[in-house]
C-alpha positions in Angstrom: 100.3 49.4 46.3 103.9 47.9 45.8 103.7 46.6 49.2 100.5 44.7 48.3 102.1 42.9 45.6 103.7 40.7 48.1 100.5 38.7 48.4 101.0 37.4 44.8 103.4 35.1 46.2 100.4 33.0 47.6 100.0 32.0 43.9 103.2 29.9 44.0 101.4 27.3 45.9 99.0 26.4 43.0 101.7 26.9 40.4 104.1 24.3 42.2 101.3 22.0 42.4 100.4 22.1 39.0 104.1 21.8 37.9 104.5 18.7 40.0 101.3 17.0 38.4 102.2 18.1 34.9 105.9 17.1 34.8 105.8 14.0 37.1 108.7 12.1 37.6 111.1 13.6 40.4 109.1 16.8 40.1 106.1 15.1 41.3 106.6 16.5 44.7 105.5 19.9 43.6 104.5 22.3 46.3 106.1 19.9 49.0 109.6 21.4 48.0 108.4 24.9 48.3 106.4 24.5 51.7 108.8 22.4 53.5 112.4 23.1 51.9 112.6 26.3 50.1 110.5 28.5 52.6 112.0 26.9 55.8 115.5 27.4 54.3 115.1 31.1 53.2 113.5 31.9 56.7 116.6 30.9 58.4 118.3 33.9 56.8 115.5 36.3 56.0 114.6 38.8 58.8 111.1 39.0 60.2 109.0 42.3 60.5 107.2 43.5 63.4 105.8 46.2 61.6 102.1 47.2 62.1 99.9 49.2 59.9 98.7 52.6 61.2 95.0 53.0 61.8 94.5 55.0 58.7 96.4 52.4 56.5 94.3 49.7 58.3 91.1 51.4 57.0 92.5 51.6 53.4 93.7 47.9 53.4 90.4 46.9 54.7 88.4 48.3 51.8 90.7 46.9 49.0 88.7 44.0 47.4 92.0 42.6 45.8 92.8 40.8 49.1 89.3 39.0 48.9 89.9 38.2 45.2 93.2 36.6 46.2 91.4 34.1 48.4 88.3 33.5 46.0 90.7 32.7 43.1 91.6 29.3 45.0 88.2 28.0 44.5 88.6 27.2 40.8 92.6 26.5 41.3 92.0 24.0 44.0 89.1 22.2 42.2 90.9 22.3 38.8 94.2 20.9 40.3 92.1 18.0 42.0 90.4 17.1 39.0 93.6 17.3 36.8 95.1 15.0 39.6 92.3 12.7 39.2 92.5 12.5 35.5 96.3 11.6 35.6 95.9 9.0 38.4 93.0 7.2 36.3 94.7 7.6 32.9 98.5 7.8 33.1 100.8 5.1 34.1 102.6 6.1 37.2 105.3 4.7 39.4 104.5 4.2 42.9 106.9 6.9 43.9 105.1 9.4 41.6 101.6 8.4 42.8 102.5 8.9 46.5 104.4 12.2 45.7 101.4 13.6 43.7 99.1 12.6 46.4 101.2 14.5 49.1 101.6 17.2 46.5 97.7 17.6 46.2 97.5 17.1 50.0 99.5 20.0 50.8 97.3 21.9 48.5 94.1 20.8 50.4 95.9 21.9 53.8 96.7 25.3 52.2 93.1 25.7 51.1 91.9 24.8 54.7 93.8 27.9 55.8 92.0 30.1 53.3 88.7 28.4 54.3 89.5 29.4 57.9 89.9 32.9 56.8 86.6 33.3 55.0 84.9 31.2 57.7 85.3 33.9 60.1 83.7 36.4 57.9 80.2 37.8 58.6 78.5 37.0 55.3 77.0 34.0 53.6 79.1 34.2 50.3 82.4 33.9 52.1 81.1 31.1 54.3 79.8 29.4 51.3 83.1 29.6 49.6 84.8 28.3 52.8 82.7 25.1 53.0 83.7 24.4 49.2 87.4 24.5 50.1 86.9 22.2 53.0 85.2 19.3 51.0 88.5 17.9 49.6 89.9 17.5 53.0 86.7 15.8 54.4 86.6 18.6 57.0 83.4 20.3 56.7 82.8 19.9 60.7 85.6 22.4 60.9 83.1 25.2 60.1 81.2 24.4 63.4 84.0 23.4 65.7 86.6 25.9 65.0 84.3 29.0 65.3 82.1 27.9 68.0 84.4 25.4 70.0 88.2 26.3 69.5 87.9 30.0 69.6 85.9 29.7 73.0 88.2 27.1 74.7 91.4 28.0 73.0 94.6 27.1 75.4 92.5 25.3 77.9 92.4 21.5 78.7 88.8 21.5 77.2 89.9 22.2 73.9 91.1 19.3 71.6 92.8 21.7 69.2 95.3 23.0 71.7 98.2 21.2 72.3 99.3 20.4 75.8 102.9 20.8 77.0 105.1 17.6 76.4 102.4 16.1 74.2 103.9 14.8 71.0 102.3 15.9 67.7 101.4 12.4 67.0 99.3 12.1 70.0 97.9 15.3 69.5 96.7 14.2 65.9 94.7 11.4 67.3 93.1 13.3 70.2 92.4 16.6 68.2 91.1 14.7 65.0 88.6 12.4 67.0 87.6 14.9 69.7 87.0 18.0 67.4 84.8 15.6 65.4 83.0 14.8 68.6 82.8 18.4 69.7 81.2 19.5 66.4 78.4 17.2 67.1 77.9 18.2 70.6 77.9 22.0 69.6 75.5 21.3 66.9 73.2 19.3 69.0 73.2 22.1 71.6 72.5 24.6 68.8 69.4 22.5 67.6 68.2 22.1 71.2 68.3 25.9 71.8 66.4 26.5 68.6 63.9 23.8 69.2 64.6 21.5 66.4 65.1 18.0 66.2 68.4 16.2 66.2 67.3 13.9 63.3 66.2 16.7 60.9 67.2 18.5 57.9 68.6 21.4 60.2 71.4 19.4 61.5 74.4 20.5 59.4 76.7 17.6 60.6 74.3 15.2 58.6 74.7 17.6 55.6 78.4 17.1 55.7 78.3 13.5 55.9 76.0 13.4 52.6 78.4 16.1 50.9 81.5 14.0 51.6 79.7 10.8 50.6 78.5 12.4 47.2 82.2 13.8 46.4 84.0 10.6 47.1 81.1 8.4 45.3 81.6 10.8 42.2 85.4 10.3 42.4 85.0 6.4 42.6 82.3 6.3 39.9 84.1 8.6 37.6 87.8 8.0 38.1 88.0 4.5 39.7 89.1 3.1 42.9 92.8 4.1 42.7 91.7 7.8 42.3 89.4 7.2 45.1 92.1 5.9 47.5 94.4 8.8 46.3 91.7 11.3 47.0 91.1 10.0 50.4 94.8 10.1 51.4 95.3 13.7 49.9 92.2 14.9 52.2 94.0 13.1 55.2 97.2 14.8 54.5 95.1 18.1 54.3 93.5 18.0 57.6 96.8 16.6 59.2 98.5 19.7 57.9 95.8 21.6 59.5 96.4 19.9 62.9 100.2 20.4 62.6 99.5 24.1 62.6 97.1 23.8 65.4 99.9 21.9 67.3 102.4 24.7 67.0 100.0 27.7 67.4 99.1 26.9 71.2 101.7 24.4 72.3 102.0 24.4 76.0 100.1 27.9 76.5 97.3 27.7 79.0 94.7 30.2 80.3 94.1 30.7 83.9 90.9 29.7 85.6 89.5 32.4 87.5 87.8 32.3 91.3 84.4 32.3 89.5 85.0 29.0 87.6 85.5 30.6 84.1 88.7 31.1 82.3 90.2 34.4 81.8 89.7 36.2 78.5 91.8 35.1 75.4 94.7 37.5 75.4 97.6 38.0 72.8 99.9 35.8 74.9 97.8 32.6 74.5 99.0 32.0 70.9 102.6 31.6 69.4 103.3 33.9 66.8 106.1 34.1 63.9 106.9 37.3 62.3 109.1 35.4 59.6 107.7 37.3 56.7 108.0 34.7 53.8 105.7 32.4 55.6 103.3 34.9 56.9 102.8 35.9 53.3 102.4 32.4 52.1 99.9 31.4 54.8 97.9 34.8 54.5 99.3 36.0 57.8 98.2 33.1 59.8 101.3 33.3 61.7 100.1 36.5 63.4 97.8 34.2 65.4 97.6 36.2 68.6 95.8 38.9 66.9 93.4 36.5 65.0 92.3 35.1 68.4 92.1 38.6 70.0 89.7 39.6 67.0 88.9 36.7 64.9 87.0 38.9 62.3 90.0 41.0 61.6 91.1 40.3 58.0 94.4 38.9 57.1 96.1 41.9 55.4 95.6 44.0 58.8 96.7 41.5 61.6 99.1 43.1 64.1 102.3 42.2 65.9 102.0 42.5 69.7 105.3 42.6 71.8 103.7 40.6 74.4 102.9 37.7 72.3 105.3 34.6 72.5 107.5 34.3 69.4 108.2 30.6 67.6 112.0 30.1 66.9 111.1 29.6 63.2 108.3 30.2 60.7 105.4 27.9 60.7 106.8 25.5 58.0 110.0 25.2 60.0 108.3 24.6 63.2 106.2 22.0 61.8 109.3 19.9 60.5 110.8 20.3 63.9 107.6 19.2 65.7 107.7 16.0 63.6 110.8 14.9 65.6 109.2 15.1 69.4 112.5 15.2 71.1 113.9 18.0 69.1 110.7 20.1 69.5 110.6 19.4 73.2 114.3 20.3 73.4 113.6 23.6 71.9 110.1 24.6 72.7 109.9 23.3 76.4 112.5 25.8 77.7 110.6 28.7 75.9 107.3 27.6 77.3 108.5 27.6 80.7 110.4 30.7 80.6 107.4 32.6 79.0 104.9 31.0 81.4 107.0 32.2 84.4 107.5 35.6 82.9 103.7 36.1 82.4 102.8 34.7 85.9 105.4 37.3 87.3 103.5 40.1 85.6 100.1 38.9 86.9 101.5 39.0 90.4 102.9 42.5 89.9 99.7 43.7 88.5 97.8 42.3 91.3 100.1 43.7 94.1 99.8 47.1 92.5 
């Protein structure tokens, strides 16, 4: 039970967001300080953990509803903070730096909630998927529901996947490619689904049209109720949210490639096709997203029971720290390219040894 209490740390994100909005001034940055200063700094000194639950412990943890409630509570928290932000922008006299800082603050909250939407979007029930959609609206990224599950998870760590970063690709080039091509892929996937089901492209069955209408209604409501400045701030907060997601995508699979087999298909997704981080503070803050190899190995596995694998490559820092490094491409390449090449060569040697035996 005491071990479960560590996940209460996830509530620090909305608390920091609220504090930044409420106090304003130099405190407007809110959760930015927590996510990209406090956590990366502490993770330089705090040890990681490779501990895995036993099968008996997994069964117990899987049945605990408290882990689901910690996800669900972010619906009222996210939307409440967004409306509080809109009220502030439309009624309070803000300095430009306050407006920018608050927008980044709320944008990071949006990105944080995309991670929660990601967790719920993999669940096998309509209630969780409905909540997942609600969490994605403020980031203008509802198509993620289609592309991530039916695109990224099938094509991960291949050149066909826009959400897998390539060796020597800067994070900025990746932003452009992944944002545009993931959206294009979502349309292609939905079109193929409609064809298989014998439904028309221009019909009420096309979810991509649903998403366009939902986003338009959301932004229209903001503009009508809170004004043009609030609309601009909402758009930018959404962009920051999905760029935070894409930053995570960038570091999760950087330079890792699945082999193409003689039959033309790619090898199955293995634990060594994703970068992991066992830095525990970031793991807790991000609902164990950093144990990413196990997530791709079995996407329906709940966050509280994700496992460490010795064969999974490890990032040099936690996710927040790695994102900061990735924003400086020469530094990222200097640290990571050597790791990619060493790990790739190591895995190739193991494959050759396995074949020869």
